C-alpha angles and dihedrals in degrees: 000000000000113000126196133189134220131190112252125244124209090249088061092062096091093055091046091050091054091049091046094051094048091049095046092049088053099041107028101060092160092068121090120223089254091055091051093046091050092049092046092056086059097048095099089055092048092045091052092052098059143052094264120201134177118214125215138187098204104309094338117105107227099179146284139265137199125204134180131170095354092309127116102227099176140007118173125169128196103262089239088060098052119117095016099104096262096114093053090049092050093045091050090052092049091049093049099038106029093028092228113186104171142042134176121224132187109249089223090060102078093166092060092046091052090048093054094043090051087054096053106275125125133193111269102170145348134222120197091219137037121247090271091058094251117142095254106121116226127212114208110213130198130198110252 
């Protein structure tokens, strides 16, 4: 399993949005369809605000990541690529190459929290709401 990354172009946004939605529907059970729709409308803005990379294993799109100022802002894998070690490989590369130190996780997403803790992050702080003021508590994680 040898993964490679590519910088994302604006014309890739539609494919990433489809991947994002499939993954969020599968992994973020606490979100309602209206919440997902609202976030999805903002994805181009979020994509433009980060160093956005796609990740491939050969020709197969694994997922994408976004980093900014030593923070992992987003990491989404194709649902067919979950639990196969891809996420840990990508995270290791981002730690080593982009020097990420922090990531935020929804408190209601225990699988994501366990993934980041397994990869060396710990809970540093908690907010009762997300950055849009919705009642989705956010855990702020730091690399140990």
